[in-house]
N, C-alpha and C positions, 0 to 999 in steps of 0.2 A: 492623096493618095496614103497607104498606112504605114508607109515602110519612108515616108517622108516630111521627119516634121524634126527642128532642134535638138529634142532629148537624141535622136537617134544619130544626128549627123556629131553631138559631142562624141554618146560611147565611140562613136568609130572615130574620132580623133579629127576630124577633117573639118569642125571650127574650137580653137583654146575652149577650153573651162579651167577652176580651180578646180582638180578633182580630192578629195578628202582620202577614198575608198572607191578601190574597183575587185569586181573576186566576177567568179564564172560563169555569176547571175544578175551583177549591179553591180554599178554606179553610181557613185554619193558624188556629190559637188556643191561650191555654197553656190544659193540661191544671190543672179547678176542687182535682182533688186530687193534687199533685203527686209522684208516687217519685222529683221527683232535681229537682235545682236551677235550670234548665230541666228540663223537662216538655210541647211544644206538641203537640197535635193535628195532622193535618193529612190533611185531608176532602173526597173528593172534592162536587161539586154531584152528581152522580149518582149516586142509592142503586144501590148490593150490596151489601142483606145480610149477605154474608161473601165471606172469597177463595174459596172452594171457591163461586161462584158467577160471577165472571169468564171473561168469551167470550173468544175472537180483539179483538172491537172494542175491547177495552177494556187491549190494550195499551202504545196507545202513553197514554193515562190515564199507567193505571203509572209509567212512564216518567215521565210530566209529576209525578206524586206523589214521585216519589223526585230528582227533580232543584230541586224547591224545597225538601226533606228538607236536600241538601246547600245550596242559597243558604244556609237559614235556619239553620242551622248555623254560617258563615258573620258572616250575622249578626250572632248572637247569645252569640260567639265559643267555640263549643264543637267547631270544627273539628279543635280534638287530640284527639281522641278520644269519640265520641258511638251512641248503640246508638236503631237500627232496628227496634218493634217492628210489629208485623202479629197481632193474636187472629184464632184463624177458629175462630167458634161457643162456644158457652159452657164446655162442657168443656177451652178452652183461652183460656180467660178473659175471651172476650168478651162484655160484657156488653150494648152497643146495637149492632143488628143493621141493620149500615149500616158496612161499611166501611174505617177507618183508621190510620193509621200513627201512632204515639209514636212522639216524637224526644224522646229522649233526651239528657243532657249533664248536665253541668256537677262532676263526681265523676266517681270510679274504679266501675265496671263489675265482678263477679267474675264468674266458668261454672263451672258449667253456672246459669244464671238465677235460674231456678224450680222 
């Protein structure tokens, strides 16, 4: 179901999370299974299942998510180098059907990522 996922439950405060930022467009919180010393998820309030589902009307929202990521990187002290990850669909590692950015930092990253 489109409106029934763990991120929406966090946004609606039906389940707890370590929220670090919220505004009218998105909520950001610490990942419960961090893959780096800093691992924050930035989730739009609007349910967009995958990156493949974005529309022209979502351009401003996507830009806002990136702005929040840059602001959080500064706030969390990782602006000397961080990674943003956006997985699209299960084959790419997306496990929750709600578009979201992973903000990762606090360690050196290698390439290719996976």
